[in-house]
Phi, psi and omega in degrees: 000316179295322180295319179296320179295320179297322179296320179295318180298316179298321180297320183285341178270352179252227176092211188277076187274336182286160185301313181298317178296323179294320178293318178302316179296319180295316178299318178298320179298317179300315179300316182288328174298317179294325175294322178293327176296319179298321177292324180298326180294341178261002178099004180266110181270109183257139174255144187237146179207148170239145181052050181296136183291150173058038172223160187273327178247105196237359184300320179204135182224136177238127184245112179249189183293325187245348183209159172236124188249123181253135181238136172248122183261131180228104177263067180230155178291328181229127178230135178238158179294331181297335181287339184234357189305308186298318179293319181294315180298317179296320181291318180294337181273353179288151181248130176237131184299118175072011183228144173276151178252128177238146179227133180230141174258124182253122181235165188255017179224130178294329177295321177296322179303310181297318181295316181291323181293327183265358183294140180292332182264021178297146178288121180303130178089350180274147179251160177233129181236152175258139171219134185297139184277351185301145178269356179264122179306324181300323180284320179299322182287356177263350186267139171275143005267011183299309184298325179295320179294317181292319178298321180294335180275352184272144183280351183214170174306119192279129170271164176305325179294320178299315182298317181291324178296313178299315183299311182292326180291317177294322176302312179300313183293317182295317179298331181285323188251350184302139179225091181309130181093354182225154178281146175229129179289145180298333177296326179293321178297315180297325180291345181260007179297144184293132180291329185283347182222073186287114184285154181281059182267153170275121181252148171292134183279132175231134181293130177270173178299320179296320180295317180299319179294318180293324181297320178297320179292320182296328180295336180276347182274126179301148181301000000 
């Protein structure tokens, strides 16, 4: 038990320490925050975390009402199942009260996605996702499914300028509230958006004090 705990501690002190890996992780986080915003509009409040403590797959974690989804990010030209097998198997075997556990391997090549999905030694139950490796937001915003997610978050037909504004604003907010090792609600990220550059995002509507007061008055007015 002590040895397993020591391995987890060592894992959390390493990881994607190089600059390119850090940017790749940040871009992935922005994309997933925007995906969580889309879920929030349907009433699903998702919590987000990177390098979550005491778990085997810790690069990115999403906690919803019915499931907890763990992501392992690999910005390498070649990725094999043997590199993640022990962590994935251990994570999939964990039990969470009332929630399903999902694990995904994120790679930066579409060819790798196909190869890993069809591999005979694939980890049962694990998923494989593609995310673009470019360090330039402009390039990331051209890749599917990233661009589709950002467009869905926009209140109007999105221009390239709109997409970049949304991307940079979410980047600013996430960097402000991120807490490695702990969950952060997507509402908290939205609350940290810069006032001076209000992005054209679709926000979940919440009644303000003024609205509640006006609603009481409106009820008194005959139809």
